[in-house]
KEVEXTOR-903982 format. One line per 4 residues: number of its first residue (from 1); their letters; for each residue x, y, z of C-alpha. Coordinates in steps of 0.5 Angstrom, whole numbers, plus 500, padded with zeros to 3 digits. Last residue first. Example, Ala and Ser with C-alpha at 12.3 -4.5 7.8 and 13.67 -1.06 7.14 Angstrom:
// residues 2
2) sa) 527:498:514  525:491:516
This chain:
// residues 765
765) qmev) 524:514:424  525:510:418  518:508:416  515:515:418
761) emee) 520:518:414  520:514:408  513:515:408  514:523:408
757) klga) 519:523:403  515:518:398  509:523:399  513:529:397
753) nptk) 516:526:391  510:524:388  507:531:389  502:532:395
749) wgss) 494:532:394  490:537:398  490:540:405  486:535:408
745) terg) 491:530:405  491:525:399  498:522:397  501:523:391
741) kkkg) 500:521:383  494:517:385  492:512:380  498:507:380
737) iglg) 494:502:383  487:505:385  483:498:384  479:501:378
733) algs) 486:504:375  489:497:375  484:495:370  486:501:365
729) alga) 493:500:366  493:492:365  494:492:358  500:497:359
725) alvs) 503:493:364  502:487:359  506:490:353  512:492:357
721) apgd) 513:499:359  518:505:356  517:511:360  511:516:360
717) pgse) 507:512:366  513:511:370  520:508:369  521:506:376
713) ngpv) 516:500:375  522:495:377  521:496:384  514:498:385
709) gegv) 513:505:387  506:506:383  503:499:381  505:494:376
705) aega) 512:490:376  513:485:370  519:480:369  521:477:375
701) tevg) 514:478:378  511:484:382  504:486:383  502:493:387
697) tlvt) 497:497:391  492:491:393  488:494:399  482:495:395
693) tdgn) 476:500:393  478:506:396  473:512:396  473:513:403
689) glvq) 467:514:408  466:507:409  459:508:410  459:512:403
685) tqpq) 462:506:400  456:502:402  452:506:396  445:508:399
681) svvr) 439:505:396  437:501:403  438:507:407  441:505:414
677) ignm) 440:509:420  447:512:423  453:507:424  455:510:430
673) eadt) 449:513:434  444:509:430  448:502:433  448:505:440
669) rgfl) 454:507:443  459:503:448  465:503:444  465:496:444
665) dhww) 458:496:442  458:500:436  463:496:432  463:501:427
661) rveg) 461:498:420  465:494:414  461:493:408  466:494:403
657) aapl) 471:489:405  465:483:404  469:478:407  469:471:404
653) llre) 467:464:407  470:457:405  467:451:408  461:452:405
649) sgrv) 454:452:409  451:459:406  450:456:399  450:448:400
645) nddi) 454:443:396  460:445:400  457:442:406  459:444:413
641) tady) 453:444:418  455:448:425  450:453:425  450:458:430
637) kknl) 444:463:431  445:462:439  452:464:439  456:462:445
633) fqek) 459:467:450  455:467:456  454:459:456  462:459:456
629) rslf) 462:462:463  468:457:466  471:457:459  471:464:458
625) ydwv) 475:466:465  479:460:465  481:462:457  485:468:461
621) srtr) 490:463:463  492:463:471  498:466:473  505:463:477
617) erir) 505:456:474  503:458:467  507:464:467  514:461:468
613) aevr) 517:467:467  522:464:462  517:460:459  513:467:458
609) ekes) 519:470:455  520:465:450  513:465:448  514:472:446
605) nylf) 512:479:448  510:479:455  503:478:458  498:476:454
601) tgyq) 496:470:457  498:472:465  491:473:467  488:480:471
597) csyv) 492:484:466  486:488:464  489:490:458  488:483:454
593) hyll) 482:482:458  478:488:455  479:485:448  477:478:450
589) rrlf) 471:481:453  469:485:447  470:479:442  466:474:447
585) renf) 461:479:447  460:479:439  458:471:440  462:465:439
581) efrt) 460:459:435  461:463:428  458:461:422  451:463:423
577) phqy) 452:471:423  456:471:417  456:479:415  456:480:423
573) llqy) 461:475:425  466:477:419  466:484:421  467:482:429
569) tadl) 473:478:426  475:485:423  474:488:430  478:483:433
565) fqhf) 484:483:429  484:491:429  484:490:437  490:486:436
561) vpst) 494:491:432  492:497:437  498:500:437  504:502:442
557) ekvk) 511:502:440  511:510:440  509:510:447  515:506:449
553) tahk) 512:502:456  518:500:460  519:493:461  526:493:459
549) dsan) 528:499:462  533:496:467  536:492:462  537:498:457
545) skss) 541:501:463  545:495:464  547:495:456  549:502:456
541) ptak) 556:501:455  555:497:449  556:489:448  555:487:441
537) rsnq) 549:483:439  548:485:432  556:484:431  555:476:431
533) lgld) 549:476:426  553:478:420  555:485:418  553:483:411
529) ypql) 546:483:412  545:490:415  544:491:422  538:491:427
525) egds) 538:493:434  531:492:438  524:493:438  522:494:430
521) dvis) 516:497:427  520:503:425  527:503:425  532:508:429
517) drst) 528:509:435  530:503:438  537:506:439  543:501:439
513) ndkn) 547:505:434  554:502:432  553:503:425  551:510:425
509) ffgk) 549:513:419  542:510:418  540:510:425  542:517:426
505) asll) 539:520:419  533:517:421  533:520:428  534:527:425
501) anel) 528:526:420  524:524:426  526:530:430  524:534:424
497) angp) 517:531:423  516:531:431  516:539:431  511:539:426
493) gsgn) 506:534:429  507:527:431  510:523:437  503:522:440
489) qrgl) 504:524:447  508:530:445  503:536:445  499:533:451
485) negg) 506:532:455  508:539:454  501:542:456  501:537:463
481) iren) 508:540:464  506:547:464  500:546:468  493:549:466
477) eihf) 491:541:466  494:536:469  496:530:465  498:523:465
473) wkes) 499:519:459  506:521:458  507:518:465  507:511:461
469) slfg) 503:505:462  506:499:465  501:494:460  503:498:454
465) srhq) 499:494:449  503:494:443  510:493:447  507:488:452
461) fmhg) 503:484:446  509:483:442  506:478:437  511:473:438
457) fslw) 509:467:433  507:463:439  502:468:442  499:471:436
453) dkev) 498:466:430  498:460:435  495:462:441  490:466:438
449) lvvf) 488:461:433  487:455:438  483:460:442  479:461:436
445) gelt) 478:453:435  476:452:442  470:458:441  469:455:434
441) ryyp) 470:459:428  477:456:428  474:450:426  471:452:420
437) dlcl) 477:453:416  478:458:411  476:465:413  478:464:420
433) qsla) 485:462:417  485:468:412  484:473:419  489:469:423
429) slqs) 495:470:417  493:477:415  493:480:422  499:476:424
425) trdw) 503:479:418  500:486:420  504:485:427  509:480:428
421) gdsc) 512:479:421  518:484:423  517:488:417  511:485:413
417) hilv) 510:478:411  506:473:408  507:467:404  501:464:400
413) hshq) 501:457:397  496:456:391  490:452:390  486:458:386
409) lavq) 480:457:390  482:455:397  489:458:397  488:464:393
405) raii) 481:465:395  483:466:402  489:470:401  485:475:397
401) gagd) 480:475:402  485:476:408  488:482:404  480:485:403
397) llgg) 479:484:411  485:488:413  484:493:408  476:494:411
393) ihkl) 479:495:418  484:500:415  478:504:412  474:503:418
389) wgsr) 479:507:422  480:512:417  479:517:423  476:522:418
385) alse) 469:518:418  469:518:426  470:526:425  464:526:420
381) rnpa) 460:522:425  461:527:431  459:522:437  452:522:440
377) lptv) 451:527:446  450:524:453  455:529:455  460:529:461
373) dsek) 464:522:460  463:521:453  467:527:451  472:523:449
369) ladi) 468:520:443  470:524:437  477:524:440  477:517:441
365) vknl) 476:516:434  482:520:432  486:516:437  484:510:433
361) sdrm) 487:513:427  493:515:430  495:508:433  494:505:426
357) vhin) 498:510:423  504:509:428  503:501:427  504:501:420
353) digl) 499:502:414  497:496:410  499:497:402  497:490:400
349) yikt) 503:489:396  503:483:391  509:478:389  508:473:384
345) afry) 512:466:385  516:461:381  521:467:379  524:468:386
341) ndmn) 531:471:385  528:476:379  523:477:384  527:481:389
337) esgl) 524:480:395  523:486:400  527:491:404  532:491:410
333) gvaq) 539:493:410  537:500:413  536:504:406  532:498:403
329) mala) 527:499:409  525:505:404  523:501:399  518:497:403
325) nvtp) 515:503:405  514:505:398  510:499:396  505:500:402
321) radv) 506:494:407  503:487:407  508:484:403  504:477:400
317) ilnn) 509:472:396  504:469:392  503:462:389  499:462:382
313) qqag) 499:455:381  501:451:375  504:456:371  508:458:377
309) yvrp) 510:451:379  515:448:374  514:454:369  513:452:362
305) aesk) 518:452:356  516:457:350  519:463:353  515:470:354
301) dnss) 512:468:360  505:472:363  502:467:368  503:471:374
297) irsi) 501:478:371  495:475:368  493:471:374  494:477:379
293) vede) 491:482:375  485:478:374  484:476:381  484:483:383
289) laet) 479:485:378  475:479:380  475:481:388  473:488:386
285) dtvp) 467:486:382  465:482:388  465:475:389  459:471:392
281) pdsl) 461:464:394  460:459:389  457:453:390  461:446:389
277) nssm) 457:441:384  463:438:382  467:438:388  474:439:391
273) dges) 477:439:384  472:443:381  473:449:387  468:453:384
269) srls) 469:458:378  470:466:379  477:464:380  478:462:373
265) npsr) 477:468:370  484:470:368  485:463:366  488:457:370
261) prsp) 493:452:369  491:446:371  491:444:379  495:437:380
257) pass) 490:431:382  489:430:389  494:426:393  498:432:395
253) nats) 506:430:396  510:433:390  505:439:387  503:440:394
249) tsfi) 510:441:397  512:445:391  511:452:394  514:451:401
245) slvl) 520:448:397  521:454:393  521:458:399  526:454:402
241) kedq) 531:454:396  530:462:395  532:462:403  538:458:402
237) isrn) 540:461:396  540:468:400  540:475:396  543:481:398
233) grvg) 541:487:393  546:492:395  541:497:398  539:492:403
229) vlpq) 536:485:401  535:483:409  529:479:408  522:481:411
225) asrt) 519:477:417  516:470:416  509:467:415  507:461:411
221) iscn) 500:459:409  499:452:405  496:448:400  495:441:401
217) nvsh) 488:441:397  483:439:402  486:440:409  489:446:407
213) lytl) 495:447:411  496:453:416  502:456:420  508:454:416
209) vplr) 515:457:416  519:462:412  525:465:416  524:470:422
205) vrsr) 531:470:424  530:477:427  529:480:420  531:474:415
201) yrga) 537:473:411  540:469:417  535:464:418  536:461:411
197) ynlt) 543:459:413  541:456:420  535:453:416  539:450:411
193) ndsi) 543:446:417  536:444:419  535:440:413  529:442:408
189) tspv) 526:437:404  521:435:409  518:442:408  518:446:415
185) vlla) 514:446:421  517:450:427  517:448:434  519:452:440
181) pytl) 515:458:437  519:464:434  521:471:438  528:469:440
177) sfgy) 530:465:433  535:460:434  537:459:441  529:459:443
173) dvni) 531:452:446  526:448:442  528:452:436  532:447:431
169) tsir) 526:442:433  523:442:426  516:439:425  516:436:418
165) wgrd) 512:437:412  511:434:405  505:431:407  509:425:410
161) vgke) 504:420:412  503:420:420  508:418:425  512:425:426
157) sigl) 506:429:425  503:433:420  495:432:418  492:439:420
153) rrwe) 490:436:426  496:433:428  499:440:427  494:442:432
149) arad) 496:437:437  503:438:436  502:445:438  498:444:444
145) yiew) 493:449:446  487:448:451  492:446:456  493:453:459
141) gnid) 486:454:460  486:449:466  479:449:469  477:447:476
137) kelq) 479:453:480  475:458:474  468:457:477  470:459:484
133) hpqy) 473:465:482  481:465:481  486:469:486  490:474:482
129) sfay) 497:476:485  501:475:479  496:477:474  495:484:478
125) lkev) 501:486:475  508:487:479  511:481:475  511:486:469
121) rglk) 516:490:472  517:498:474  511:499:478  511:506:476
117) ctwa) 506:507:470  500:504:473  500:504:481  504:510:482
113) kisd) 499:514:477  493:512:480  496:514:487  498:521:484
109) yvdr) 491:522:482  488:520:488  492:525:492  491:530:487
105) akke) 483:529:488  484:529:496  488:536:496  482:539:491
101) dmfc) 477:537:496  470:538:493  472:532:488  469:530:482
97) fcvf) 470:523:478  469:523:471  469:516:467  470:514:460
93) tfdr) 470:507:458  473:505:451  475:498:453  482:502:454
89) crlr) 480:507:459  479:514:459  479:517:466  477:524:468
85) istp) 479:527:475  475:533:477  476:538:482  469:541:484
81) lhsa) 467:548:482  466:554:487  469:558:482  474:562:487
77) apap) 478:556:488  480:555:481  478:548:479  484:543:478
73) rltc) 483:538:472  487:532:473  487:528:467  488:520:466
69) tqii) 489:517:460  489:509:458  487:506:464  486:499:463
65) pyti) 493:497:467  489:500:473  483:495:474  477:499:474
61) wler) 471:496:478  464:500:479  460:497:485  453:497:486
57) pksg) 450:498:493  443:494:494  437:498:494  431:495:498
53) qsgq) 428:488:497  422:491:495  424:493:488  432:492:486
49) sgss) 431:496:480  437:500:481  434:506:480  430:504:486
45) egda) 422:502:486  418:504:492  414:508:488  417:514:490
41) lqlp) 424:512:487  430:510:492  437:512:489  442:507:487
37) thcf) 447:506:493  454:507:491  461:504:491  467:506:486
33) ilhh) 473:501:486  479:503:483  483:497:482  490:493:483
29) ptlh) 493:496:490  487:498:492  484:505:492  476:506:494
25) ltge) 472:511:492  465:513:495  459:515:492  455:520:489
21) vqeg) 451:519:482  451:523:476  449:522:469  452:526:463
17) rrvl) 454:519:459  458:518:466  459:523:472  461:519:478
13) kvdd) 461:524:484  465:523:490  462:524:497  467:519:501
9) vkai) 475:518:499  478:512:501  485:509:500  489:516:500
5) rtre) 497:516:498  497:509:496  504:507:493  506:505:500
1) m) 500:500:500
C-alpha cells in the first residue's frame, strides 16, 4: 500500500454519459472501486430495479492497466466547482470523478499514476496475485492449445503420412529465433542446416515456416519477416530453396489431381477438384478484377518452356506493406524480395499501413468519443469517418479475402510477411484461416488460432498494449508540464517531423546504433545482412540501463493491432451470423481481458519470454474465464453444418470488405449513433467514408511490375513499358493501383516525391 496516498474518498460524484451518481471511491493495489447505492424512487422501485428488497449497493471496478489516459482538472478556488479526474479506458469506458476537495483529488491522481506507470516490472501486475473465482478453479485453460496436436489435426505428425512437411526442433530452446515458437513446421526436403543459413536472410531470423495447411488441396499459408535485401541487393540461395520447396509441396505430395493452368476468370468458378457441384461464394467485381490482375501477370511468360510451378499454381508472396514503405526499408539493409530470384511466384503489395498510422487512426476515433463521460450526445459521424478506421479494417478483410481465395479456389500457396512478421502478418494470417477453416470459427478453434498465430508466433502484446502505462498518458490541465505532454504524446505534428528525420539519419549512418527508434516496427537492433549476426549482439556501455528499461512502455510502439483483428472478426461474424459458434460479446470481453492484466495469457512479447517467466505456473489462463462461463459466449444462431454443395454452408467464407461497419457495442454506443440509419438505396462505400475499393496496390513477378512505387516499374507512365503492363493499366485504374500520383491529405494532393519522402520518414524514424 506504499503507493496509495489515499485509500478511500467519500462523497465522490461519478459522471458517465451525462448522468451523475454519488458514492465512495476506494483505491486498492490493483483496482479503482466506486461504490454507490441507487436512489429509491417514489413508487418503491429503486433506480437499480431492486424492488421491495431495497436498493443494493453497486460497484464499478476499474483495473489500473486498462486506464489509457488520466487527466486531473483542478478547479479555481473562486469558481466553487469540483475538481475532476477524467479516465479514458482501453475498453472505451469514459468516466469522470468529481471531488469537492482538491487535495484529495490530487492524492487520488498520484495514487493512480503510481499503480499504473511506476510498477517497473510485469511481475507486479494483477495476474500474479489474482485468485480465481470458484467457477474457474477446476479449469486449466493452458491445456487447450498443444502445438503438436494442432499440427496433427492439420495432417502433420512424425508418425503420420508424409504430406511434404516435418516438425523441426531447431528452435526448441529458442536459440535459433528468439521470437518464434519452439516447434517449426518446414518442408520435409529442407534440413535444419539449410534452415540455419536461410534464417540469416530474414529479419529476426523469422524465416518462412508453416502456419496453416488446407485439408483438401494440401496448399499452405506460411509466414515470415522481411528479407535482408538492402541497397546491395543481397540474396540467399537457401531462402530461395526454402520458399521453392514450400510452394512445391502440394505438387509433389498431394493425393489430389494437380491443378490445371487457369484462365483469368477461373477464380470465379467453383473448386472443381473438390466437388463437381460446389456452390460458388459470391465474388464482387473488385475481387474478380484482383484475381484477373494476379492471374494475368503471373501467367505471362515469353518463353516456350512452361514454368514448373508458376503456371500450375498462382503461388503468392504477400508483402502487407505499401510498396514505398518496403522500398524505404532497403536503405537500412532490409526490404522485399527481388522477384528475379523467386521466378516461381508472384508478389503482391497490400498497402496496409504501419502501427503508427493505426494508432493515430484510433486516436481520432477516441477524439470523436472523448466527451462520452460528461455528455450523452452522439459522436460526430464526420469525425469518425475522417479517422480512416473503417478503411483500415476493410483493407485487412480485403487482404484476407485475397489470401483465402488463392488457397481455396486457386489451389495455391501463400507466403505472408510485413516488416518483422508479427503485426500485419498475424492479422492477415489469422483472418484468412478464419475464412478457410470452420474449426477456427468454433470457440475452441478460435482460442487455438489466437494461441498459435498471435502468442506462439511472437506478436508483441506487451509493447503494443503498453501494460505498464506511461507518464505521457497522465496530464494535469492548466499546468505547463501537462501541456507539454499533451503535445508530444502521439509522436506526431510539425515538431516531430524534424525529430523523425534526424532519427532516420542517425539510424542509417551509425552502424553501432542501438537506438530502438532507428527502425519502425522493430524493437531492437538490426544490422545489414553482410555485417553478420554476431555484430548485432555486440555489448554496449548502456546494456545495463537497457536491461532495467526492458519492461517500460514506449508510447510510439503501442498500437491497436490485436484490436483490429478482433474488429475484423466482428465484421465476419456480422456478415455471416450463422457461421461462428461464439458471439459478439466473446470478442468484446476478450479485448477487455487483453488489457485488464488479470490473466497471464497476453503478458510478455513472445513464447520464449512466457516460458522463462513460468507464466503457466504463476498465473491463470484467460481461457479459464471464458470456458467457465461458456454459455454466455455462444452464438444462438450458430449452424455447424459444413456442406460445400449448399450455399451458405460452405467450408470457405469470404468477407465483404466494402460492408464494414462500426462495432458500436465495443464503443458503448447504439447502432444508430455509430452507423446511422441504413438506407437501402445508399451505396455501401458511403458508409466507409472513403473511395478506396481494394487494398491491393502492386503486383510484381520476375518479368513484370505493375503499381505505383513497385520496384521494376520506376519508368512511370511515360517511360517504356511492357505490353502486359500497358494492357492492365485500365484494369488497375479500377483498383486504385497507379491511379493516384500522390497521397491525399486534408489540404489536397501531394506530389509523388513529397508522398515518398513522408512514407520513408514514417517507416524509418
